C-alpha angles and dihedrals in degrees: 000000000000091000091045089053091052091051092046092051092048091051091242092118130035121215090238091054092049092047092048090054090053093046090049090055090046096051092047099049108020094088089066101028098047094196099149135071097180131016127197101182098150091056089046091053091050090050092048092049092056097036120133103207091204095056098086144355092262099037110147096009114134112223142177125223121212110243096247093069118084113240117184111250095018132088122249109214105152084222089289135121087217093078129066123260091214111123114252122233104220136054119237107246091251089054092044089055091054092046090051088052089057103257118158115222118216094184146280121319125219122264135185104269108290087350087283105134148035104243109062099205130239094014116109131213111254091218090059119359090205086070135068123253093221124244171006088309091038096129091053093051094044092050093052094043091050092051095247090129138357098241144354143197120253137179126223126199097147106359102314094139099034099044097054090040089055096044092047098044097251141122117253129179123208108192129200115275119274099025094101119040115249093194110134090015118118106249127227105172112359109221093028099052116103135175125218147143134283115199144143097272145353094272090057092045089052091054092050094042091052091053095045097045105025090236125137122261104257125255119242102223105070118118120228142181123237129214117195111209108247113255095238088058093058127080116244109276130213108266093247092051093047094054093046091048092050091055091047090054091050091055095042093049091060090059097051124089089226134004131196141147118283113214096210120167117271107278090218090063090067094060103089098031090052090053091052090053098043105040099058090043092053091047091050092054093051094046094047092049091052094242097113130087094353093069099027091130091063096057122093113260090250096057092039090055092048094051092045090051091051090055090059097053113116119233088237093056091047093049092049090049093049092050092049090048091052091051093049092047090051090052092049093049091050089060095040090060090068096057141046092214134017119199129212135148110276088229132000091228140041123244110309120225119258088251093053090049097045121127112268108241096223092069094266094128115218097319132174092025092057093052092047094051094043100043101088097033106042100064088063090063092047089055095044092237131144123246141174132200118212130182110259105171147305135273119238090266091057101256121140124246125206131217115212120213116192125196151135098257130054096204092054091048090052090050092050090047090052091049090052092048091051086063097044140045102209093106089059094060116106131192121243103244 
Protein backbone atom coordinates (compact mmCIF):
# COMPACT_ATOMS: atom_id res chain seq x y z
CA UNK A 1 0.00 0.00 0.00
CA UNK A 2 2.73 2.47 0.94
CA UNK A 3 4.69 1.64 -2.20
CA UNK A 4 1.53 1.81 -4.32
CA UNK A 5 0.82 5.27 -2.92
CA UNK A 6 4.31 6.43 -3.86
CA UNK A 7 3.87 5.16 -7.42
CA UNK A 8 0.42 6.74 -7.67
CA UNK A 9 1.70 10.11 -6.49
CA UNK A 10 4.62 9.99 -8.94
CA UNK A 11 2.28 9.22 -11.81
CA UNK A 12 3.99 5.87 -12.41
CA UNK A 13 0.79 3.97 -11.62
CA UNK A 14 -2.83 4.88 -12.32
CA UNK A 15 -5.62 3.93 -9.90
CA UNK A 16 -7.37 1.97 -12.67
CA UNK A 17 -4.20 -0.02 -13.32
CA UNK A 18 -3.78 -0.80 -9.61
CA UNK A 19 -7.42 -1.82 -9.30
CA UNK A 20 -7.18 -4.02 -12.39
CA UNK A 21 -4.23 -5.87 -10.87
CA UNK A 22 -6.26 -6.56 -7.75
CA UNK A 23 -9.31 -7.66 -9.72
CA UNK A 24 -7.15 -9.96 -11.83
CA UNK A 25 -5.86 -11.62 -8.65
CA UNK A 26 -9.40 -11.81 -7.31
CA UNK A 27 -10.87 -13.41 -10.41
CA UNK A 28 -8.05 -15.93 -10.57
CA UNK A 29 -8.11 -17.14 -6.96
CA UNK A 30 -11.51 -16.27 -5.48
CA UNK A 31 -13.15 -19.52 -6.69
CA UNK A 32 -10.87 -21.45 -4.30
CA UNK A 33 -10.29 -18.80 -1.60
CA UNK A 34 -13.94 -17.66 -1.15
CA UNK A 35 -13.00 -14.46 0.67
CA UNK A 36 -15.92 -12.28 -0.46
CA UNK A 37 -19.65 -12.17 0.29
CA UNK A 38 -20.49 -9.19 -1.92
CA UNK A 39 -18.53 -7.52 -4.72
CA UNK A 40 -19.12 -4.08 -6.20
CA UNK A 41 -16.47 -4.02 -8.91
CA UNK A 42 -18.26 -1.73 -11.37
CA UNK A 43 -18.59 0.98 -8.72
CA UNK A 44 -14.94 0.44 -7.78
CA UNK A 45 -13.88 0.88 -11.42
CA UNK A 46 -15.90 4.10 -11.70
CA UNK A 47 -14.28 5.42 -8.54
CA UNK A 48 -10.79 4.51 -9.76
CA UNK A 49 -11.38 6.15 -13.14
CA UNK A 50 -12.24 9.49 -11.51
CA UNK A 51 -9.78 9.25 -8.63
CA UNK A 52 -7.58 12.22 -7.77
CA UNK A 53 -4.54 10.60 -6.14
CA UNK A 54 -3.74 13.83 -4.29
CA UNK A 55 -7.15 14.09 -2.65
CA UNK A 56 -6.44 11.91 0.40
CA UNK A 57 -3.85 9.64 2.03
CA UNK A 58 -5.60 6.50 0.72
CA UNK A 59 -6.66 7.81 -2.69
CA UNK A 60 -6.62 4.98 -5.22
CA UNK A 61 -6.08 2.17 -2.68
CA UNK A 62 -8.37 -0.87 -3.19
CA UNK A 63 -9.81 -2.17 0.08
CA UNK A 64 -12.18 -4.76 1.48
CA UNK A 65 -14.71 -4.13 4.25
CA UNK A 66 -15.66 -6.88 6.70
CA UNK A 67 -19.33 -7.68 6.33
CA UNK A 68 -20.34 -6.37 9.74
CA UNK A 69 -19.63 -2.73 8.77
CA UNK A 70 -22.33 -0.81 6.91
CA UNK A 71 -21.22 0.42 3.47
CA UNK A 72 -23.67 2.58 1.51
CA UNK A 73 -25.04 0.67 -1.47
CA UNK A 74 -24.02 -2.76 -0.16
CA UNK A 75 -25.81 -5.25 2.10
CA UNK A 76 -24.63 -6.01 5.64
CA UNK A 77 -25.34 -9.66 6.43
CA UNK A 78 -22.66 -10.68 8.97
CA UNK A 79 -22.50 -13.90 6.90
CA UNK A 80 -25.92 -14.88 8.27
CA UNK A 81 -29.31 -15.65 6.75
CA UNK A 82 -30.83 -13.86 9.74
CA UNK A 83 -30.08 -10.43 8.28
CA UNK A 84 -31.50 -8.77 5.17
CA UNK A 85 -29.61 -8.65 1.88
CA UNK A 86 -31.08 -5.21 1.11
CA UNK A 87 -28.32 -2.64 0.54
CA UNK A 88 -27.93 -0.11 3.34
CA UNK A 89 -27.95 3.63 2.72
CA UNK A 90 -25.26 4.96 5.05
CA UNK A 91 -21.58 4.26 5.70
CA UNK A 92 -20.51 3.30 9.19
CA UNK A 93 -18.32 6.13 10.54
CA UNK A 94 -15.20 3.95 10.28
CA UNK A 95 -16.02 3.29 6.63
CA UNK A 96 -16.85 6.95 6.00
CA UNK A 97 -13.42 7.91 7.32
CA UNK A 98 -11.74 5.53 4.89
CA UNK A 99 -13.90 6.76 2.02
CA UNK A 100 -13.01 10.38 2.87
CA UNK A 101 -9.34 9.38 2.78
CA UNK A 102 -9.85 8.13 -0.80
CA UNK A 103 -10.04 4.36 -0.36
CA UNK A 104 -11.79 2.34 -3.09
CA UNK A 105 -14.08 -0.43 -1.80
CA UNK A 106 -14.22 -3.66 -3.79
CA UNK A 107 -16.91 -5.19 -1.61
CA UNK A 108 -17.68 -6.99 1.66
CA UNK A 109 -15.42 -9.76 2.97
CA UNK A 110 -16.61 -12.95 4.64
CA UNK A 111 -16.78 -13.31 8.41
CA UNK A 112 -17.61 -16.09 10.79
CA UNK A 113 -21.36 -15.75 11.33
CA UNK A 114 -22.00 -12.60 13.39
CA UNK A 115 -18.20 -12.43 13.97
CA UNK A 116 -18.65 -15.22 16.54
CA UNK A 117 -15.90 -17.72 15.74
CA UNK A 118 -12.35 -18.33 14.54
CA UNK A 119 -12.83 -20.31 11.32
CA UNK A 120 -14.77 -18.16 8.78
CA UNK A 121 -16.29 -20.96 6.69
CA UNK A 122 -16.03 -21.53 3.78
CA UNK A 123 -13.06 -19.17 3.28
CA UNK A 124 -9.69 -20.83 2.65
CA UNK A 125 -6.17 -19.80 3.59
CA UNK A 126 -4.23 -18.53 0.54
CA UNK A 127 -1.03 -20.20 1.82
CA UNK A 128 -2.77 -23.59 1.77
CA UNK A 129 -6.45 -23.79 0.71
CA UNK A 130 -6.88 -27.00 2.69
CA UNK A 131 -6.55 -24.84 5.82
CA UNK A 132 -8.66 -22.15 7.46
CA UNK A 133 -7.73 -18.45 7.41
CA UNK A 134 -8.74 -17.92 11.04
CA UNK A 135 -11.55 -15.67 12.15
CA UNK A 136 -13.70 -13.95 12.53
CA UNK A 137 -12.08 -11.55 10.04
CA UNK A 138 -10.95 -14.47 7.89
CA UNK A 139 -12.34 -13.12 4.63
CA UNK A 140 -10.51 -9.82 5.17
CA UNK A 141 -7.19 -11.55 5.84
CA UNK A 142 -7.58 -14.02 2.97
CA UNK A 143 -8.44 -11.23 0.52
CA UNK A 144 -5.38 -9.19 1.47
CA UNK A 145 -3.03 -12.19 1.49
CA UNK A 146 -4.29 -13.30 -1.94
CA UNK A 147 -3.72 -9.83 -3.40
CA UNK A 148 -7.41 -9.06 -3.99
CA UNK A 149 -6.99 -5.75 -2.16
CA UNK A 150 -4.25 -3.88 -0.29
CA UNK A 151 -5.99 -3.67 3.07
CA UNK A 152 -9.23 -4.39 4.86
CA UNK A 153 -11.17 -3.58 7.96
CA UNK A 154 -11.51 -6.16 10.68
CA UNK A 155 -13.13 -6.37 14.08
CA UNK A 156 -11.58 -7.92 17.17
CA UNK A 157 -13.46 -9.04 20.29
CA UNK A 158 -11.22 -11.98 21.18
CA UNK A 159 -8.54 -12.12 18.50
CA UNK A 160 -10.60 -11.70 15.34
CA UNK A 161 -8.06 -9.37 13.69
CA UNK A 162 -4.85 -10.85 15.11
CA UNK A 163 -5.61 -14.55 14.62
CA UNK A 164 -6.39 -14.37 10.87
CA UNK A 165 -3.51 -11.91 10.39
CA UNK A 166 -1.16 -14.43 12.00
CA UNK A 167 -2.49 -17.45 10.11
CA UNK A 168 -2.38 -15.60 6.78
CA UNK A 169 1.04 -13.95 7.18
CA UNK A 170 -0.23 -10.38 7.61
CA UNK A 171 -0.10 -7.49 10.07
CA UNK A 172 -3.25 -6.75 12.06
CA UNK A 173 -3.85 -4.07 14.69
CA UNK A 174 -6.39 -4.48 17.51
CA UNK A 175 -6.85 -1.09 19.17
CA UNK A 176 -8.22 -0.26 22.59
CA UNK A 177 -12.02 0.00 22.78
CA UNK A 178 -13.66 3.30 21.93
CA UNK A 179 -10.99 4.74 19.64
CA UNK A 180 -12.87 3.86 16.43
CA UNK A 181 -16.63 4.34 16.28
CA UNK A 182 -18.64 1.11 16.15
CA UNK A 183 -21.82 2.86 15.11
CA UNK A 184 -23.45 0.94 12.22
CA UNK A 185 -21.22 -2.06 12.94
CA UNK A 186 -22.90 -5.33 13.95
CA UNK A 187 -22.01 -5.84 17.65
CA UNK A 188 -20.76 -9.02 19.27
CA UNK A 189 -19.81 -8.01 22.83
CA UNK A 190 -20.37 -4.29 23.44
CA UNK A 191 -17.49 -2.90 25.48
CA UNK A 192 -15.01 -5.48 24.14
CA UNK A 193 -15.60 -5.03 20.41
CA UNK A 194 -12.96 -3.05 18.52
CA UNK A 195 -12.34 -2.16 14.87
CA UNK A 196 -8.94 -2.00 13.20
CA UNK A 197 -6.93 -2.65 10.04
CA UNK A 198 -5.49 -5.76 8.42
CA UNK A 199 -2.73 -5.11 5.87
CA UNK A 200 0.53 -6.42 4.48
CA UNK A 201 2.82 -4.66 6.95
CA UNK A 202 3.00 -2.16 9.80
CA UNK A 203 3.47 0.84 7.48
CA UNK A 204 0.22 -0.02 5.72
CA UNK A 205 -1.57 -0.63 9.03
CA UNK A 206 -0.37 2.77 10.21
CA UNK A 207 -1.88 4.45 7.13
CA UNK A 208 -5.22 2.71 7.66
CA UNK A 209 -5.19 3.28 11.41
CA UNK A 210 -4.54 6.99 10.92
CA UNK A 211 -7.53 7.24 8.59
CA UNK A 212 -9.84 5.17 10.80
CA UNK A 213 -8.94 6.84 14.09
CA UNK A 214 -7.73 10.31 13.14
CA UNK A 215 -4.45 9.67 14.96
CA UNK A 216 -1.01 10.60 13.67
CA UNK A 217 1.25 8.06 11.98
CA UNK A 218 3.81 7.16 14.67
CA UNK A 219 7.41 8.36 14.75
CA UNK A 220 10.22 5.81 14.52
CA UNK A 221 12.64 7.06 17.16
CA UNK A 222 10.92 6.40 20.47
CA UNK A 223 12.61 4.03 22.94
CA UNK A 224 10.61 1.27 24.61
CA UNK A 225 10.92 -1.56 27.11
CA UNK A 226 10.06 -5.14 26.25
CA UNK A 227 8.53 -7.80 28.48
CA UNK A 228 8.74 -11.37 27.23
CA UNK A 229 5.84 -13.42 28.55
CA UNK A 230 7.20 -16.02 30.95
CA UNK A 231 7.27 -19.50 29.44
CA UNK A 232 5.05 -21.08 32.15
CA UNK A 233 2.36 -18.52 31.25
CA UNK A 234 2.22 -19.61 27.60
CA UNK A 235 0.38 -22.61 26.18
CA UNK A 236 2.51 -25.29 24.58
CA UNK A 237 3.27 -24.28 21.00
CA UNK A 238 3.74 -26.43 17.95
CA UNK A 239 7.49 -27.07 17.53
CA UNK A 240 7.66 -25.02 14.34
CA UNK A 241 5.89 -22.10 15.99
CA UNK A 242 8.12 -22.25 19.08
CA UNK A 243 11.37 -22.07 17.09
CA UNK A 244 10.15 -19.20 14.90
CA UNK A 245 8.92 -17.29 17.96
CA UNK A 246 12.26 -17.76 19.76
CA UNK A 247 14.12 -16.22 16.82
CA UNK A 248 11.63 -13.33 16.66
CA UNK A 249 12.23 -12.59 20.34
CA UNK A 250 15.99 -12.62 19.79
CA UNK A 251 15.66 -9.99 17.02
CA UNK A 252 13.10 -7.89 18.88
CA UNK A 253 15.12 -7.86 22.09
CA UNK A 254 18.01 -6.16 20.33
CA UNK A 255 15.73 -3.24 19.40
CA UNK A 256 14.34 -2.61 22.90
CA UNK A 257 15.95 -0.26 25.41
CA UNK A 258 15.52 -2.96 28.07
CA UNK A 259 14.22 -6.53 28.04
CA UNK A 260 13.12 -8.81 30.87
CA UNK A 261 10.67 -11.59 31.63
CA UNK A 262 7.03 -10.63 32.21
CA UNK A 263 5.30 -12.82 34.78
CA UNK A 264 1.82 -12.55 33.25
CA UNK A 265 -0.97 -14.90 34.41
CA UNK A 266 -1.31 -18.21 32.60
CA UNK A 267 -3.24 -17.53 29.43
CA UNK A 268 -5.05 -20.84 29.82
CA UNK A 269 -6.60 -19.58 33.05
CA UNK A 270 -8.62 -17.02 31.08
CA UNK A 271 -10.45 -19.68 29.01
CA UNK A 272 -13.49 -20.45 31.17
CA UNK A 273 -13.90 -16.98 32.75
CA UNK A 274 -13.83 -15.43 29.31
CA UNK A 275 -16.63 -17.75 28.18
CA UNK A 276 -18.75 -16.71 31.13
CA UNK A 277 -18.26 -13.06 30.19
CA UNK A 278 -18.73 -13.41 26.44
CA UNK A 279 -21.56 -15.90 26.01
CA UNK A 280 -24.25 -14.04 28.00
CA UNK A 281 -23.22 -10.75 26.36
CA UNK A 282 -23.58 -12.21 22.86
CA UNK A 283 -26.98 -13.70 23.74
CA UNK A 284 -28.16 -10.34 25.10
CA UNK A 285 -27.28 -8.59 21.83
CA UNK A 286 -29.20 -11.12 19.75
CA UNK A 287 -32.24 -11.02 22.01
CA UNK A 288 -32.35 -7.23 22.18
CA UNK A 289 -32.05 -6.94 18.40
CA UNK A 290 -34.97 -9.32 17.92
CA UNK A 291 -32.89 -11.90 16.09
CA UNK A 292 -33.06 -14.60 18.78
CA UNK A 293 -35.08 -16.70 19.26
CA UNK A 294 -37.49 -15.38 16.63
CA UNK A 295 -35.18 -16.35 13.75
CA UNK A 296 -33.35 -19.23 15.39
CA UNK A 297 -34.04 -21.46 12.39
CA UNK A 298 -32.01 -19.14 10.13
CA UNK A 299 -28.78 -19.34 12.13
CA UNK A 300 -26.07 -21.85 11.33
CA UNK A 301 -26.15 -24.86 13.62
CA UNK A 302 -22.92 -23.69 15.23
CA UNK A 303 -24.23 -20.27 16.28
CA UNK A 304 -27.63 -21.67 17.21
CA UNK A 305 -25.93 -24.19 19.52
CA UNK A 306 -23.79 -21.47 21.11
CA UNK A 307 -26.77 -19.20 21.81
CA UNK A 308 -28.82 -22.10 23.17
CA UNK A 309 -25.95 -23.02 25.48
CA UNK A 310 -25.74 -19.42 26.72
CA UNK A 311 -29.43 -19.53 27.64
CA UNK A 312 -28.74 -22.47 29.95
CA UNK A 313 -25.92 -20.83 31.94
CA UNK A 314 -26.79 -20.35 35.60
CA UNK A 315 -26.45 -16.88 37.14
CA UNK A 316 -24.09 -18.40 39.71
CA UNK A 317 -21.74 -19.77 37.05
CA UNK A 318 -21.75 -16.43 35.22
CA UNK A 319 -21.05 -14.47 38.41
CA UNK A 320 -18.17 -16.79 39.32
CA UNK A 321 -16.75 -16.44 35.83
CA UNK A 322 -16.99 -12.65 35.87
CA UNK A 323 -15.25 -12.47 39.25
CA UNK A 324 -12.47 -14.78 38.08
CA UNK A 325 -12.07 -12.72 34.91
CA UNK A 326 -11.77 -9.50 36.92
CA UNK A 327 -9.06 -11.04 39.11
CA UNK A 328 -7.07 -12.29 36.13
CA UNK A 329 -7.34 -8.95 34.34
CA UNK A 330 -6.10 -7.17 37.46
CA UNK A 331 -3.09 -9.50 37.59
CA UNK A 332 -2.35 -8.92 33.92
CA UNK A 333 -2.60 -5.14 34.23
CA UNK A 334 -0.24 -5.18 37.22
CA UNK A 335 2.43 -6.72 34.99
CA UNK A 336 1.63 -4.55 31.95
CA UNK A 337 2.39 -1.41 33.96
CA UNK A 338 6.06 -2.39 34.08
CA UNK A 339 6.56 -2.57 30.29
CA UNK A 340 5.81 -0.62 27.15
CA UNK A 341 5.36 -3.81 25.13
CA UNK A 342 4.80 -7.46 26.06
CA UNK A 343 5.53 -10.16 23.48
CA UNK A 344 3.83 -13.53 22.98
CA UNK A 345 3.13 -15.73 19.99
CA UNK A 346 -0.07 -14.58 18.25
CA UNK A 347 -1.24 -18.20 18.27
CA UNK A 348 0.37 -21.38 19.54
CA UNK A 349 -0.43 -23.18 16.29
CA UNK A 350 -0.42 -22.56 12.56
CA UNK A 351 -3.58 -22.62 10.47
CA UNK A 352 -5.56 -25.81 11.17
CA UNK A 353 -7.00 -27.78 8.29
CA UNK A 354 -10.70 -27.49 7.53
CA UNK A 355 -11.10 -31.03 8.84
CA UNK A 356 -9.33 -30.22 12.11
CA UNK A 357 -11.54 -27.15 12.56
CA UNK A 358 -14.82 -28.85 11.66
CA UNK A 359 -17.84 -28.66 13.98
CA UNK A 360 -17.95 -31.57 16.40
CA UNK A 361 -21.15 -33.52 15.77
CA UNK A 362 -22.04 -34.00 19.46
CA UNK A 363 -22.78 -30.30 19.88
CA UNK A 364 -19.29 -29.44 21.10
CA UNK A 365 -18.77 -26.67 18.57
CA UNK A 366 -15.26 -26.44 17.18
CA UNK A 367 -13.44 -27.10 20.43
CA UNK A 368 -10.52 -27.50 21.06
CA UNK A 369 -9.46 -25.51 17.96
CA UNK A 370 -11.39 -22.43 19.08
CA UNK A 371 -9.76 -22.45 22.52
CA UNK A 372 -6.32 -22.91 21.00
CA UNK A 373 -6.69 -20.03 18.54
CA UNK A 374 -8.26 -17.71 21.12
CA UNK A 375 -6.02 -18.43 24.09
CA UNK A 376 -3.20 -15.92 23.50
CA UNK A 377 -5.33 -13.21 21.90
CA UNK A 378 -8.55 -13.04 23.93
CA UNK A 379 -7.12 -11.90 27.31
CA UNK A 380 -5.99 -8.67 25.60
CA UNK A 381 -9.63 -7.82 24.87
CA UNK A 382 -10.70 -8.63 28.41
CA UNK A 383 -8.11 -6.14 29.70
CA UNK A 384 -8.96 -3.44 27.16
CA UNK A 385 -5.38 -3.32 25.87
CA UNK A 386 -4.03 -2.77 22.36
CA UNK A 387 -2.17 -5.46 20.42
CA UNK A 388 -0.71 -6.10 16.99
CA UNK A 389 0.21 -9.32 15.20
CA UNK A 390 3.14 -9.25 12.78
CA UNK A 391 4.55 -12.04 10.56
CA UNK A 392 7.66 -13.53 12.14
CA UNK A 393 8.50 -16.57 10.04
CA UNK A 394 7.32 -19.84 8.59
CA UNK A 395 7.22 -23.42 9.81
CA UNK A 396 9.02 -26.14 7.80
CA UNK A 397 5.76 -26.89 5.96
CA UNK A 398 5.50 -23.29 4.75
CA UNK A 399 2.82 -21.92 7.06
CA UNK A 400 3.11 -18.38 8.50
CA UNK A 401 3.60 -17.65 12.20
CA UNK A 402 2.56 -14.43 13.97
CA UNK A 403 4.24 -12.48 16.77
CA UNK A 404 1.86 -10.65 19.13
CA UNK A 405 2.89 -7.35 20.71
CA UNK A 406 0.66 -6.11 23.56
CA UNK A 407 0.64 -2.59 24.93
CA UNK A 408 -1.23 0.48 26.11
CA UNK A 409 -0.71 2.62 23.00
CA UNK A 410 -1.48 1.85 19.36
CA UNK A 411 1.06 4.28 17.92
CA UNK A 412 3.90 2.78 19.98
CA UNK A 413 2.90 -0.75 18.94
CA UNK A 414 2.94 0.32 15.30
CA UNK A 415 6.37 1.85 15.79
CA UNK A 416 7.74 -1.33 17.41
CA UNK A 417 6.20 -3.44 14.64
CA UNK A 418 7.85 -1.22 12.02
CA UNK A 419 11.21 -1.51 13.79
CA UNK A 420 10.88 -5.29 13.78
CA UNK A 421 9.91 -5.34 10.12
CA UNK A 422 12.91 -3.18 9.23
CA UNK A 423 15.05 -6.07 10.52
CA UNK A 424 13.10 -8.90 8.88
CA UNK A 425 11.54 -9.79 5.53
CA UNK A 426 8.69 -12.05 6.58
CA UNK A 427 6.06 -9.39 5.87
CA UNK A 428 7.21 -9.28 2.24
CA UNK A 429 6.44 -12.95 1.60
CA UNK A 430 3.35 -13.65 -0.52
CA UNK A 431 1.47 -16.90 -1.18
CA UNK A 432 1.24 -18.32 -4.68
CA UNK A 433 -2.47 -18.15 -5.43
